[in-house]
Steps between C-alpha positions, in 0.01 A plus 500: 500500500636841400610734778465878501711786630419869539804729491513854634625705203449841662858610424530345153574754230570787739619797296794583727603162645745456784624177658175328596322610182790374287472165679129485422553597135767235446339222702127497425504427125759227550327316783161529330635319194657226712185452708282480190729229365414306817125529431446782750240767419664838558321828575646838588325765708578873501322833522592556135727332247757727338644235267371206302486177698664175388286269290245293688511710818163631621496867600289593802467869583403609847431870560726656760341564837639571843599175664501317165757245608309384807134562409432517127756232422350266759162540330655435159668181622167374634342562160775353281608218735849440353698212645780744585546875524854632448621854560857586396484853639238529770330332794225238457174558688519394864169313471566359154247229410761323282860386537754780456862551400699821530840650432671676791775720360663603828445573869702820503229664713636332812851643466390835357164590662581870470484461121129410492178691545257405778251324265786301346618397847155365584480307172851355523518437874145386576330377183774346286641245750152370587406465134832329427431241771171414325654479152581166341818631340734794555740592222810706584785639288790389722609269779542812714126577479413135563706496818358836605145365470570180691676692778260792535166343415572143617366357175621157390768517233325208325246733340750772405657473153797706381467607135786727403418793275711628210587831339244692296664711232388682187667413171523861387679799654387857553760765581467682832612860506783523755829688533794318340624357830575167666206391712376233737146386420216423742156393382208469740265714703652794685402389848644423841505122465729528197772629737624782278617732778829319586571477128460872430714582804774272367479668160625821661839335542529362145614785273349534152262202528135590447194307620194455280188387689209391282161439658186657638485639851388247759432508873762714672635663183497839669753375759730379224476839328571682827814290549617598151436869568724481807798403283739760353368664186772337289376156608136593447591593145625144445171336606231473233147392602344447158167340592338200335670380181389268220644154458694625196648786701592261777693285255695804377589602855631154591710490184651846558546483877834462671333270753162410649410533869231299683501635858167361630529302823184291481473401136311179433676447168676794332413488130729794428799288602435257215416779257835664569679165476344430162593839355853515635474754780711411809285480812528595868228361728413510869602183678148444632164359398509280192771700323799282599300195389411646161830674429715212629860579397400736219490822703679690775312466830503777761330556833207705380501759778879550500589819314871421500447156342293661225775758443772236469294284264408797279863611485619149414273457198550861396879469492591136430423376149616145580243475780229635269572246228508213748165603650344534154613149406381338822172692492418389148574139591273526803213650298496193275372294793162680502219500244129581485428168330648316796306722742176428313560125481569476873204724584262301281624173647437630852148618409418167335606319817228678704225499235 
């Protein structure tokens, strides 16, 4: 007898995707095809669909309303009665009438509570762990997140499956207007949990190196901007906050950067590490969260809150071409160990096991 799955596609086709949205865009078409090949009926639900769905996938639109995830979605699941509901980017209903599966991208809230709004704290600290306990399957992007869940939420590791992500890069390039300078590249939201403040302080001691930060403002962005304004004017002039960029612009920036920095201290995966590896930008990462696991020996690791360690690492890559070339070689080799096809195959296999 054929089984059925309803997939939350709320973030599919987002016009300005960041990490989670890129994961959804890469994963959903792939797993839908695999599941259909195993005689599973696949439906997607969203408030609206911005892109054409894969062949054979039923589109279900549900008008947005306050509390959609816990109220309207519960009603929809009662009506459709799928054998499994899977959300790659949200939280299943607490009183779901069907079996559920979910992806938990990180638990950075616990180490960085100051980086989250009050409503987000309630959702992440009160609702998510209880819903996760009720779920049949929890997908995570790294062993670090798996261990974090088992330790903090006391959930059996038997129902937690690690499915490593991969890089998501455009094929084309689009030039970004910048001064003709050497620069370190950061891509991600400008927010407290990305740990940019020690990095910008370290930049003050690295002559001539600029820092290009690409991303929308997030929670706590004003504190990051205040920290920058406290630096000497000459250093401020070397920091460029350029806002959200397209995938094509991101590719250009990786290719023209002197190095890439990933300073976050609670990352559940770190897609930008693999993107930089793939495009030949040497990488410095914080030695915390999943970053040491993902980077392995392909990057320089520093204590994320140590300004002096950031300064030394920046100076090393800036001045030593042998180190740069070695990091580029090791990073490219490491990136070859990750792929979206592998992620999709492992995700589909995990979903089939609980259908």
